[in-house]
PDB file of all heavy atoms in Angstrom:
ATOM      1  N   MET A   1      63.241 -30.447 121.533  1.00  0.00           N
ATOM      2  CA  MET A   1      62.318 -29.472 122.084  1.00  0.00           C
ATOM      3  C   MET A   1      62.362 -28.193 121.035  1.00  0.00           C
ATOM      4  O   MET A   1      61.331 -27.763 120.830  1.00  0.00           O
ATOM      5  CB  MET A   1      62.675 -29.047 123.406  1.00  0.00           C
ATOM      6  CG  MET A   1      61.758 -28.157 124.129  1.00  0.00           C
ATOM      7  SD  MET A   1      60.235 -28.976 124.383  1.00  0.00           S
ATOM      8  CE  MET A   1      59.287 -27.832 125.345  1.00  0.00           C
ATOM      9  N   ARG A   2      63.561 -27.822 120.684  1.00  0.00           N
ATOM     10  CA  ARG A   2      63.581 -26.626 119.849  1.00  0.00           C
ATOM     11  C   ARG A   2      62.949 -27.005 118.454  1.00  0.00           C
ATOM     12  O   ARG A   2      62.393 -26.032 117.871  1.00  0.00           O
ATOM     13  CB  ARG A   2      65.136 -26.395 119.605  1.00  0.00           C
ATOM     14  CG  ARG A   2      65.479 -25.108 119.056  1.00  0.00           C
ATOM     15  CD  ARG A   2      65.226 -23.969 120.057  1.00  0.00           C
ATOM     16  NE  ARG A   2      65.801 -22.834 119.431  1.00  0.00           N
ATOM     17  CZ  ARG A   2      65.490 -21.621 119.922  1.00  0.00           C
ATOM     18  NH1 ARG A   2      64.615 -21.454 120.832  1.00  0.00           N
ATOM     19  NH2 ARG A   2      66.027 -20.618 119.344  1.00  0.00           N
ATOM     20  N   LEU A   3      63.039 -28.311 117.902  1.00  0.00           N
ATOM     21  CA  LEU A   3      62.492 -28.578 116.649  1.00  0.00           C
ATOM     22  C   LEU A   3      61.050 -28.426 116.706  1.00  0.00           C
ATOM     23  O   LEU A   3      60.428 -27.930 115.824  1.00  0.00           O
ATOM     24  CB  LEU A   3      63.047 -29.950 116.305  1.00  0.00           C
ATOM     25  CG  LEU A   3      62.430 -30.419 114.944  1.00  0.00           C
ATOM     26  CD1 LEU A   3      62.827 -29.657 113.745  1.00  0.00           C
ATOM     27  CD2 LEU A   3      62.773 -31.903 114.788  1.00  0.00           C
ATOM     28  N   ARG A   4      60.448 -28.882 117.815  1.00  0.00           N
ATOM     29  CA  ARG A   4      58.923 -28.878 118.065  1.00  0.00           C
ATOM     30  C   ARG A   4      58.325 -27.391 118.000  1.00  0.00           C
ATOM     31  O   ARG A   4      57.461 -27.007 117.323  1.00  0.00           O
ATOM     32  CB  ARG A   4      58.560 -29.538 119.279  1.00  0.00           C
ATOM     33  CG  ARG A   4      57.070 -29.583 119.374  1.00  0.00           C
ATOM     34  CD  ARG A   4      56.621 -30.102 120.772  1.00  0.00           C
ATOM     35  NE  ARG A   4      57.258 -31.397 121.120  1.00  0.00           N
ATOM     36  CZ  ARG A   4      57.092 -31.987 122.243  1.00  0.00           C
ATOM     37  NH1 ARG A   4      56.406 -31.445 123.225  1.00  0.00           N
ATOM     38  NH2 ARG A   4      57.689 -33.210 122.514  1.00  0.00           N
ATOM     39  N   GLN A   5      59.097 -26.465 118.628  1.00  0.00           N
ATOM     40  CA  GLN A   5      58.852 -25.170 118.748  1.00  0.00           C
ATOM     41  C   GLN A   5      58.856 -24.460 117.335  1.00  0.00           C
ATOM     42  O   GLN A   5      57.947 -23.746 116.905  1.00  0.00           O
ATOM     43  CB  GLN A   5      59.744 -24.282 119.710  1.00  0.00           C
ATOM     44  CG  GLN A   5      59.378 -24.652 121.192  1.00  0.00           C
ATOM     45  CD  GLN A   5      60.356 -23.963 121.983  1.00  0.00           C
ATOM     46  OE1 GLN A   5      61.435 -23.488 121.604  1.00  0.00           O
ATOM     47  NE2 GLN A   5      60.037 -23.944 123.317  1.00  0.00           N
ATOM     48  N   THR A   6      60.020 -24.725 116.543  1.00  0.00           N
ATOM     49  CA  THR A   6      60.107 -24.296 115.226  1.00  0.00           C
ATOM     50  C   THR A   6      58.947 -24.858 114.258  1.00  0.00           C
ATOM     51  O   THR A   6      58.406 -24.030 113.524  1.00  0.00           O
ATOM     52  CB  THR A   6      61.414 -24.635 114.702  1.00  0.00           C
ATOM     53  OG1 THR A   6      62.412 -24.206 115.582  1.00  0.00           O
ATOM     54  CG2 THR A   6      61.739 -24.107 113.161  1.00  0.00           C
ATOM     55  N   ILE A   7      58.688 -26.044 114.390  1.00  0.00           N
ATOM     56  CA  ILE A   7      57.525 -26.599 113.530  1.00  0.00           C
ATOM     57  C   ILE A   7      56.197 -25.978 113.892  1.00  0.00           C
ATOM     58  O   ILE A   7      55.434 -25.580 113.000  1.00  0.00           O
ATOM     59  CB  ILE A   7      57.422 -28.128 113.808  1.00  0.00           C
ATOM     60  CG1 ILE A   7      58.634 -28.768 113.144  1.00  0.00           C
ATOM     61  CG2 ILE A   7      56.224 -28.744 113.116  1.00  0.00           C
ATOM     62  CD1 ILE A   7      58.831 -30.131 113.350  1.00  0.00           C
ATOM     63  N   LEU A   8      55.976 -25.674 115.234  1.00  0.00           N
ATOM     64  CA  LEU A   8      54.748 -25.120 115.625  1.00  0.00           C
ATOM     65  C   LEU A   8      54.666 -23.692 115.197  1.00  0.00           C
ATOM     66  O   LEU A   8      53.649 -23.167 114.795  1.00  0.00           O
ATOM     67  CB  LEU A   8      54.462 -25.163 117.158  1.00  0.00           C
ATOM     68  CG  LEU A   8      54.157 -26.599 117.632  1.00  0.00           C
ATOM     69  CD1 LEU A   8      54.175 -26.542 119.203  1.00  0.00           C
ATOM     70  CD2 LEU A   8      52.705 -26.993 117.174  1.00  0.00           C
ATOM     71  N   LEU A   9      55.763 -22.948 115.147  1.00  0.00           N
ATOM     72  CA  LEU A   9      55.887 -21.573 114.815  1.00  0.00           C
ATOM     73  C   LEU A   9      55.545 -21.402 113.196  1.00  0.00           C
ATOM     74  O   LEU A   9      54.676 -20.709 112.819  1.00  0.00           O
ATOM     75  CB  LEU A   9      57.154 -21.024 115.110  1.00  0.00           C
ATOM     76  CG  LEU A   9      57.333 -19.536 114.608  1.00  0.00           C
ATOM     77  CD1 LEU A   9      56.315 -18.644 115.318  1.00  0.00           C
ATOM     78  CD2 LEU A   9      58.721 -19.126 114.813  1.00  0.00           C
ATOM     79  N   ILE A  10      56.147 -22.290 112.519  1.00  0.00           N
ATOM     80  CA  ILE A  10      55.885 -22.414 111.041  1.00  0.00           C
ATOM     81  C   ILE A  10      54.485 -22.640 110.789  1.00  0.00           C
ATOM     82  O   ILE A  10      53.873 -22.077 109.876  1.00  0.00           O
ATOM     83  CB  ILE A  10      56.836 -23.379 110.289  1.00  0.00           C
ATOM     84  CG1 ILE A  10      58.245 -22.938 110.408  1.00  0.00           C
ATOM     85  CG2 ILE A  10      56.495 -23.750 108.893  1.00  0.00           C
ATOM     86  CD1 ILE A  10      59.298 -23.931 109.984  1.00  0.00           C
ATOM     87  N   PHE A  11      53.803 -23.736 111.501  1.00  0.00           N
ATOM     88  CA  PHE A  11      52.517 -24.071 111.251  1.00  0.00           C
ATOM     89  C   PHE A  11      51.499 -22.818 111.548  1.00  0.00           C
ATOM     90  O   PHE A  11      50.542 -22.418 110.944  1.00  0.00           O
ATOM     91  CB  PHE A  11      51.953 -25.372 112.172  1.00  0.00           C
ATOM     92  CG  PHE A  11      50.609 -25.691 111.917  1.00  0.00           C
ATOM     93  CD1 PHE A  11      50.188 -26.275 110.754  1.00  0.00           C
ATOM     94  CD2 PHE A  11      49.752 -25.347 112.993  1.00  0.00           C
ATOM     95  CE1 PHE A  11      48.808 -26.602 110.734  1.00  0.00           C
ATOM     96  CE2 PHE A  11      48.388 -25.651 112.876  1.00  0.00           C
ATOM     97  CZ  PHE A  11      47.970 -26.258 111.638  1.00  0.00           C
ATOM     98  N   ALA A  12      51.839 -22.078 112.718  1.00  0.00           N
ATOM     99  CA  ALA A  12      50.958 -21.080 113.033  1.00  0.00           C
ATOM    100  C   ALA A  12      51.120 -19.912 112.056  1.00  0.00           C
ATOM    101  O   ALA A  12      50.046 -19.284 111.729  1.00  0.00           O
ATOM    102  CB  ALA A  12      51.445 -20.500 114.547  1.00  0.00           C
ATOM    103  N   VAL A  13      52.276 -19.482 111.648  1.00  0.00           N
ATOM    104  CA  VAL A  13      52.537 -18.369 110.591  1.00  0.00           C
ATOM    105  C   VAL A  13      51.668 -18.773 109.364  1.00  0.00           C
ATOM    106  O   VAL A  13      51.005 -18.042 108.730  1.00  0.00           O
ATOM    107  CB  VAL A  13      53.986 -18.088 110.429  1.00  0.00           C
ATOM    108  CG1 VAL A  13      54.076 -17.182 109.323  1.00  0.00           C
ATOM    109  CG2 VAL A  13      54.479 -17.536 111.735  1.00  0.00           C
ATOM    110  N   THR A  14      51.919 -19.986 108.899  1.00  0.00           N
ATOM    111  CA  THR A  14      51.199 -20.448 107.618  1.00  0.00           C
ATOM    112  C   THR A  14      49.682 -20.421 107.924  1.00  0.00           C
ATOM    113  O   THR A  14      49.148 -19.914 106.840  1.00  0.00           O
ATOM    114  CB  THR A  14      51.662 -22.034 107.368  1.00  0.00           C
ATOM    115  OG1 THR A  14      53.036 -21.963 107.282  1.00  0.00           O
ATOM    116  CG2 THR A  14      50.911 -22.527 106.177  1.00  0.00           C
ATOM    117  N   ALA A  15      49.164 -20.867 109.022  1.00  0.00           N
ATOM    118  CA  ALA A  15      47.632 -20.707 109.235  1.00  0.00           C
ATOM    119  C   ALA A  15      47.288 -19.242 109.147  1.00  0.00           C
ATOM    120  O   ALA A  15      46.174 -18.975 108.627  1.00  0.00           O
ATOM    121  CB  ALA A  15      47.236 -21.432 110.534  1.00  0.00           C
ATOM    122  N   MET A  16      48.045 -18.318 109.717  1.00  0.00           N
ATOM    123  CA  MET A  16      47.668 -16.998 109.748  1.00  0.00           C
ATOM    124  C   MET A  16      47.704 -16.401 108.317  1.00  0.00           C
ATOM    125  O   MET A  16      46.834 -15.761 107.929  1.00  0.00           O
ATOM    126  CB  MET A  16      48.563 -16.112 110.588  1.00  0.00           C
ATOM    127  CG  MET A  16      48.369 -16.296 112.094  1.00  0.00           C
ATOM    128  SD  MET A  16      49.238 -15.230 113.210  1.00  0.00           S
ATOM    129  CE  MET A  16      50.891 -15.424 112.673  1.00  0.00           C
ATOM    130  N   VAL A  17      48.730 -16.735 107.565  1.00  0.00           N
ATOM    131  CA  VAL A  17      48.821 -16.249 106.281  1.00  0.00           C
ATOM    132  C   VAL A  17      47.641 -16.764 105.421  1.00  0.00           C
ATOM    133  O   VAL A  17      47.044 -16.042 104.582  1.00  0.00           O
ATOM    134  CB  VAL A  17      50.207 -16.618 105.570  1.00  0.00           C
ATOM    135  CG1 VAL A  17      50.227 -16.365 104.172  1.00  0.00           C
ATOM    136  CG2 VAL A  17      51.285 -15.884 106.328  1.00  0.00           C
ATOM    137  N   LEU A  18      47.378 -18.111 105.390  1.00  0.00           N
ATOM    138  CA  LEU A  18      46.260 -18.567 104.749  1.00  0.00           C
ATOM    139  C   LEU A  18      44.815 -17.937 105.061  1.00  0.00           C
ATOM    140  O   LEU A  18      44.106 -17.721 104.316  1.00  0.00           O
ATOM    141  CB  LEU A  18      46.218 -20.173 104.925  1.00  0.00           C
ATOM    142  CG  LEU A  18      47.177 -20.912 104.251  1.00  0.00           C
ATOM    143  CD1 LEU A  18      47.246 -22.448 104.736  1.00  0.00           C
ATOM    144  CD2 LEU A  18      47.186 -20.851 102.744  1.00  0.00           C
ATOM    145  N   GLY A  19      44.778 -17.580 106.313  1.00  0.00           N
ATOM    146  CA  GLY A  19      43.592 -16.872 106.790  1.00  0.00           C
ATOM    147  C   GLY A  19      43.484 -15.577 106.239  1.00  0.00           C
ATOM    148  O   GLY A  19      42.387 -15.137 105.663  1.00  0.00           O
ATOM    149  N   ILE A  20      44.525 -14.769 106.051  1.00  0.00           N
ATOM    150  CA  ILE A  20      44.560 -13.491 105.484  1.00  0.00           C
ATOM    151  C   ILE A  20      44.303 -13.547 104.070  1.00  0.00           C
ATOM    152  O   ILE A  20      43.507 -12.721 103.610  1.00  0.00           O
ATOM    153  CB  ILE A  20      45.957 -12.865 105.898  1.00  0.00           C
ATOM    154  CG1 ILE A  20      46.081 -12.501 107.202  1.00  0.00           C
ATOM    155  CG2 ILE A  20      46.143 -11.530 105.083  1.00  0.00           C
ATOM    156  CD1 ILE A  20      47.437 -12.026 107.794  1.00  0.00           C
ATOM    157  N   LEU A  21      44.858 -14.527 103.296  1.00  0.00           N
ATOM    158  CA  LEU A  21      44.614 -14.491 101.921  1.00  0.00           C
ATOM    159  C   LEU A  21      43.153 -14.972 101.660  1.00  0.00           C
ATOM    160  O   LEU A  21      42.690 -14.628 100.589  1.00  0.00           O
ATOM    161  CB  LEU A  21      45.563 -15.655 101.408  1.00  0.00           C
ATOM    162  CG  LEU A  21      47.085 -15.295 101.305  1.00  0.00           C
ATOM    163  CD1 LEU A  21      47.858 -16.517 100.820  1.00  0.00           C
ATOM    164  CD2 LEU A  21      47.364 -14.010 100.489  1.00  0.00           C
ATOM    165  N   ARG A  22      42.542 -15.621 102.502  1.00  0.00           N
ATOM    166  CA  ARG A  22      41.150 -16.031 102.303  1.00  0.00           C
ATOM    167  C   ARG A  22      40.185 -14.894 102.654  1.00  0.00           C
ATOM    168  O   ARG A  22      38.996 -15.068 102.528  1.00  0.00           O
ATOM    169  CB  ARG A  22      40.769 -17.243 103.185  1.00  0.00           C
ATOM    170  CG  ARG A  22      41.366 -18.580 102.638  1.00  0.00           C
ATOM    171  CD  ARG A  22      40.995 -19.684 103.432  1.00  0.00           C
ATOM    172  NE  ARG A  22      39.594 -19.820 103.529  1.00  0.00           N
ATOM    173  CZ  ARG A  22      38.977 -20.668 104.313  1.00  0.00           C
ATOM    174  NH1 ARG A  22      39.647 -21.393 105.138  1.00  0.00           N
ATOM    175  NH2 ARG A  22      37.581 -20.733 104.376  1.00  0.00           N
ATOM    176  N   GLY A  23      40.713 -13.823 103.185  1.00  0.00           N
ATOM    177  CA  GLY A  23      39.757 -12.674 103.561  1.00  0.00           C
ATOM    178  C   GLY A  23      39.234 -12.758 104.940  1.00  0.00           C
ATOM    179  O   GLY A  23      38.235 -12.116 105.151  1.00  0.00           O
ATOM    180  N   GLU A  24      39.685 -13.551 105.763  1.00  0.00           N
ATOM    181  CA  GLU A  24      39.052 -13.792 107.082  1.00  0.00           C
ATOM    182  C   GLU A  24      39.494 -12.747 107.981  1.00  0.00           C
ATOM    183  O   GLU A  24      38.952 -12.594 109.160  1.00  0.00           O
ATOM    184  CB  GLU A  24      39.446 -15.084 107.650  1.00  0.00           C
ATOM    185  CG  GLU A  24      38.950 -16.198 106.757  1.00  0.00           C
ATOM    186  CD  GLU A  24      39.258 -17.636 107.329  1.00  0.00           C
ATOM    187  OE1 GLU A  24      39.944 -17.640 108.359  1.00  0.00           O
ATOM    188  OE2 GLU A  24      38.939 -18.618 106.557  1.00  0.00           O
ATOM    189  N   LEU A  25      40.516 -11.882 107.794  1.00  0.00           N
ATOM    190  CA  LEU A  25      41.036 -10.944 108.643  1.00  0.00           C
ATOM    191  C   LEU A  25      39.975  -9.885 108.886  1.00  0.00           C
ATOM    192  O   LEU A  25      39.821  -9.385 110.098  1.00  0.00           O
ATOM    193  CB  LEU A  25      42.266 -10.192 108.013  1.00  0.00           C
ATOM    194  CG  LEU A  25      43.066  -9.315 108.932  1.00  0.00           C
ATOM    195  CD1 LEU A  25      43.655 -10.027 110.180  1.00  0.00           C
ATOM    196  CD2 LEU A  25      44.192  -8.594 108.223  1.00  0.00           C
ATOM    197  N   ILE A  26      39.207  -9.434 107.986  1.00  0.00           N
ATOM    198  CA  ILE A  26      38.208  -8.494 108.090  1.00  0.00           C
ATOM    199  C   ILE A  26      37.116  -8.953 109.054  1.00  0.00           C
ATOM    200  O   ILE A  26      36.611  -8.224 109.839  1.00  0.00           O
ATOM    201  CB  ILE A  26      37.587  -8.032 106.788  1.00  0.00           C
ATOM    202  CG1 ILE A  26      38.687  -7.353 105.985  1.00  0.00           C
ATOM    203  CG2 ILE A  26      36.386  -7.156 106.918  1.00  0.00           C
ATOM    204  CD1 ILE A  26      38.335  -7.046 104.456  1.00  0.00           C
ATOM    205  N   ASP A  27      36.785 -10.258 108.879  1.00  0.00           N
ATOM    206  CA  ASP A  27      35.715 -10.817 109.772  1.00  0.00           C
ATOM    207  C   ASP A  27      36.197 -10.812 111.301  1.00  0.00           C
ATOM    208  O   ASP A  27      35.428 -10.568 112.115  1.00  0.00           O
ATOM    209  CB  ASP A  27      35.466 -12.194 109.288  1.00  0.00           C
ATOM    210  CG  ASP A  27      34.620 -12.341 108.030  1.00  0.00           C
ATOM    211  OD1 ASP A  27      33.995 -11.309 107.635  1.00  0.00           O
ATOM    212  OD2 ASP A  27      34.745 -13.408 107.399  1.00  0.00           O
ATOM    213  N   ILE A  28      37.525 -11.210 111.530  1.00  0.00           N
ATOM    214  CA  ILE A  28      37.973 -11.230 112.790  1.00  0.00           C
ATOM    215  C   ILE A  28      37.904  -9.773 113.426  1.00  0.00           C
ATOM    216  O   ILE A  28      37.522  -9.685 114.529  1.00  0.00           O
ATOM    217  CB  ILE A  28      39.407 -11.751 112.759  1.00  0.00           C
ATOM    218  CG1 ILE A  28      39.397 -13.192 112.419  1.00  0.00           C
ATOM    219  CG2 ILE A  28      40.016 -11.541 114.187  1.00  0.00           C
ATOM    220  CD1 ILE A  28      40.664 -13.795 112.322  1.00  0.00           C
ATOM    221  N   PHE A  29      38.380  -8.757 112.701  1.00  0.00           N
ATOM    222  CA  PHE A  29      38.283  -7.451 113.187  1.00  0.00           C
ATOM    223  C   PHE A  29      36.935  -6.941 113.494  1.00  0.00           C
ATOM    224  O   PHE A  29      36.735  -6.287 114.413  1.00  0.00           O
ATOM    225  CB  PHE A  29      39.067  -6.358 112.285  1.00  0.00           C
ATOM    226  CG  PHE A  29      40.510  -6.524 112.347  1.00  0.00           C
ATOM    227  CD1 PHE A  29      41.222  -6.420 111.207  1.00  0.00           C
ATOM    228  CD2 PHE A  29      41.157  -6.528 113.569  1.00  0.00           C
ATOM    229  CE1 PHE A  29      42.658  -6.453 111.260  1.00  0.00           C
ATOM    230  CE2 PHE A  29      42.524  -6.483 113.603  1.00  0.00           C
ATOM    231  CZ  PHE A  29      43.286  -6.506 112.466  1.00  0.00           C
ATOM    232  N   ARG A  30      36.097  -7.323 112.622  1.00  0.00           N
ATOM    233  CA  ARG A  30      34.590  -6.941 112.833  1.00  0.00           C
ATOM    234  C   ARG A  30      34.047  -7.644 114.031  1.00  0.00           C
ATOM    235  O   ARG A  30      33.292  -7.013 114.849  1.00  0.00           O
ATOM    236  CB  ARG A  30      33.768  -7.390 111.467  1.00  0.00           C
ATOM    237  CG  ARG A  30      32.341  -6.867 111.658  1.00  0.00           C
ATOM    238  CD  ARG A  30      31.568  -7.217 110.359  1.00  0.00           C
ATOM    239  NE  ARG A  30      32.252  -6.684 109.139  1.00  0.00           N
ATOM    240  CZ  ARG A  30      32.634  -7.374 108.064  1.00  0.00           C
ATOM    241  NH1 ARG A  30      32.356  -8.567 107.947  1.00  0.00           N
ATOM    242  NH2 ARG A  30      33.080  -6.689 107.008  1.00  0.00           N
ATOM    243  N   LYS A  31      34.229  -8.758 114.362  1.00  0.00           N
ATOM    244  CA  LYS A  31      33.785  -9.573 115.425  1.00  0.00           C
ATOM    245  C   LYS A  31      34.452  -8.962 116.745  1.00  0.00           C
ATOM    246  O   LYS A  31      33.732  -8.801 117.720  1.00  0.00           O
ATOM    247  CB  LYS A  31      34.003 -11.165 115.390  1.00  0.00           C
ATOM    248  CG  LYS A  31      33.158 -11.773 114.455  1.00  0.00           C
ATOM    249  CD  LYS A  31      33.567 -13.208 114.132  1.00  0.00           C
ATOM    250  CE  LYS A  31      32.735 -13.864 112.995  1.00  0.00           C
ATOM    251  NZ  LYS A  31      33.027 -15.196 112.756  1.00  0.00           N
ATOM    252  N   ALA A  32      35.706  -8.716 116.675  1.00  0.00           N
ATOM    253  CA  ALA A  32      36.426  -8.191 117.831  1.00  0.00           C
ATOM    254  C   ALA A  32      35.821  -6.811 118.301  1.00  0.00           C
ATOM    255  O   ALA A  32      35.660  -6.530 119.385  1.00  0.00           O
ATOM    256  CB  ALA A  32      37.925  -8.057 117.626  1.00  0.00           C
ATOM    257  N   ALA A  33      35.544  -5.937 117.237  1.00  0.00           N
ATOM    258  CA  ALA A  33      35.080  -4.709 117.502  1.00  0.00           C
ATOM    259  C   ALA A  33      33.700  -4.782 118.107  1.00  0.00           C
ATOM    260  O   ALA A  33      33.195  -4.068 119.015  1.00  0.00           O
ATOM    261  CB  ALA A  33      34.928  -3.805 116.312  1.00  0.00           C
ATOM    262  N   LEU A  34      32.834  -5.658 117.589  1.00  0.00           N
ATOM    263  CA  LEU A  34      31.406  -5.926 118.065  1.00  0.00           C
ATOM    264  C   LEU A  34      31.500  -6.483 119.621  1.00  0.00           C
ATOM    265  O   LEU A  34      30.711  -5.973 120.455  1.00  0.00           O
ATOM    266  CB  LEU A  34      30.813  -6.971 117.259  1.00  0.00           C
ATOM    267  CG  LEU A  34      29.350  -6.669 116.958  1.00  0.00           C
ATOM    268  CD1 LEU A  34      29.024  -6.951 115.604  1.00  0.00           C
ATOM    269  CD2 LEU A  34      28.467  -7.489 117.885  1.00  0.00           C
ATOM    270  N   ILE A  35      32.402  -7.286 119.842  1.00  0.00           N
ATOM    271  CA  ILE A  35      32.644  -7.817 121.268  1.00  0.00           C
ATOM    272  C   ILE A  35      33.048  -6.700 122.175  1.00  0.00           C
ATOM    273  O   ILE A  35      32.572  -6.594 123.316  1.00  0.00           O
ATOM    274  CB  ILE A  35      33.623  -9.078 121.344  1.00  0.00           C
ATOM    275  CG1 ILE A  35      32.930 -10.191 120.611  1.00  0.00           C
ATOM    276  CG2 ILE A  35      34.016  -9.262 122.833  1.00  0.00           C
ATOM    277  CD1 ILE A  35      33.840 -11.274 120.523  1.00  0.00           C
ATOM    278  N   CYS A  36      33.864  -5.902 121.756  1.00  0.00           N
ATOM    279  CA  CYS A  36      34.302  -4.696 122.523  1.00  0.00           C
ATOM    280  C   CYS A  36      33.288  -3.777 122.843  1.00  0.00           C
ATOM    281  O   CYS A  36      33.131  -3.280 123.979  1.00  0.00           O
ATOM    282  CB  CYS A  36      35.413  -4.057 121.816  1.00  0.00           C
ATOM    283  SG  CYS A  36      37.139  -4.395 122.298  1.00  0.00           S
ATOM    284  N   LEU A  37      32.424  -3.564 121.817  1.00  0.00           N
ATOM    285  CA  LEU A  37      31.367  -2.592 121.975  1.00  0.00           C
ATOM    286  C   LEU A  37      30.323  -3.127 122.868  1.00  0.00           C
ATOM    287  O   LEU A  37      29.733  -2.506 123.734  1.00  0.00           O
ATOM    288  CB  LEU A  37      30.774  -2.196 120.621  1.00  0.00           C
ATOM    289  CG  LEU A  37      31.629  -1.411 119.674  1.00  0.00           C
ATOM    290  CD1 LEU A  37      30.947  -1.177 118.396  1.00  0.00           C
ATOM    291  CD2 LEU A  37      31.890   0.005 120.336  1.00  0.00           C
ATOM    292  N   GLU A  38      30.117  -4.446 122.840  1.00  0.00           N
ATOM    293  CA  GLU A  38      29.207  -5.115 123.714  1.00  0.00           C
ATOM    294  C   GLU A  38      29.671  -5.058 125.203  1.00  0.00           C
ATOM    295  O   GLU A  38      28.847  -4.905 126.110  1.00  0.00           O
ATOM    296  CB  GLU A  38      28.862  -6.463 123.415  1.00  0.00           C
ATOM    297  CG  GLU A  38      27.979  -6.687 122.025  1.00  0.00           C
ATOM    298  CD  GLU A  38      27.869  -8.050 121.636  1.00  0.00           C
ATOM    299  OE1 GLU A  38      28.364  -8.922 122.298  1.00  0.00           O
ATOM    300  OE2 GLU A  38      27.118  -8.213 120.624  1.00  0.00           O
ATOM    301  N   CYS A  39      30.953  -5.119 125.382  1.00  0.00           N
ATOM    302  CA  CYS A  39      31.578  -5.193 126.625  1.00  0.00           C
ATOM    303  C   CYS A  39      31.420  -3.791 127.368  1.00  0.00           C
ATOM    304  O   CYS A  39      31.067  -3.855 128.651  1.00  0.00           O
ATOM    305  CB  CYS A  39      33.146  -5.429 126.601  1.00  0.00           C
ATOM    306  SG  CYS A  39      33.621  -6.929 127.246  1.00  0.00           S
ATOM    307  N   ILE A  40      31.411  -2.733 126.600  1.00  0.00           N
ATOM    308  CA  ILE A  40      31.196  -1.458 127.364  1.00  0.00           C
ATOM    309  C   ILE A  40      29.796  -0.856 127.266  1.00  0.00           C
ATOM    310  O   ILE A  40      29.551   0.172 127.707  1.00  0.00           O
ATOM    311  CB  ILE A  40      32.173  -0.288 126.573  1.00  0.00           C
ATOM    312  CG1 ILE A  40      31.988  -0.092 125.253  1.00  0.00           C
ATOM    313  CG2 ILE A  40      33.651  -0.690 126.916  1.00  0.00           C
ATOM    314  CD1 ILE A  40      32.816   0.940 124.548  1.00  0.00           C
ATOM    315  N   GLY A  41      28.941  -1.723 126.573  1.00  0.00           N
ATOM    316  CA  GLY A  41      27.564  -1.408 126.670  1.00  0.00           C
ATOM    317  C   GLY A  41      27.004  -0.601 125.513  1.00  0.00           C
ATOM    318  O   GLY A  41      25.956  -0.017 125.609  1.00  0.00           O
ATOM    319  N   ILE A  42      27.827  -0.308 124.504  1.00  0.00           N
ATOM    320  CA  ILE A  42      27.373   0.456 123.346  1.00  0.00           C
ATOM    321  C   ILE A  42      26.716  -0.407 122.338  1.00  0.00           C
ATOM    322  O   ILE A  42      25.661  -0.052 121.696  1.00  0.00           O
ATOM    323  CB  ILE A  42      28.489   1.274 122.679  1.00  0.00           C
ATOM    324  CG1 ILE A  42      28.985   2.262 123.831  1.00  0.00           C
ATOM    325  CG2 ILE A  42      28.037   1.959 121.471  1.00  0.00           C
ATOM    326  CD1 ILE A  42      30.285   3.033 123.176  1.00  0.00           C
ATOM    327  N   GLY A  43      27.196  -1.552 122.052  1.00  0.00           N
ATOM    328  CA  GLY A  43      26.795  -2.377 120.856  1.00  0.00           C
ATOM    329  C   GLY A  43      25.556  -3.212 121.318  1.00  0.00           C
ATOM    330  O   GLY A  43      24.957  -3.973 121.245  1.00  0.00           O
TER     331      GLY A  43
END
């Protein structure tokens, strides 16, 4: 069980780092801000 958790953690961190290196972090923040603004009725 512990090995599975470690493997999943390594996979998740690797996926996040690859996404950041590809420049997807800015897109995620932009979409999150848009959703937030729509939620409160401004966007």
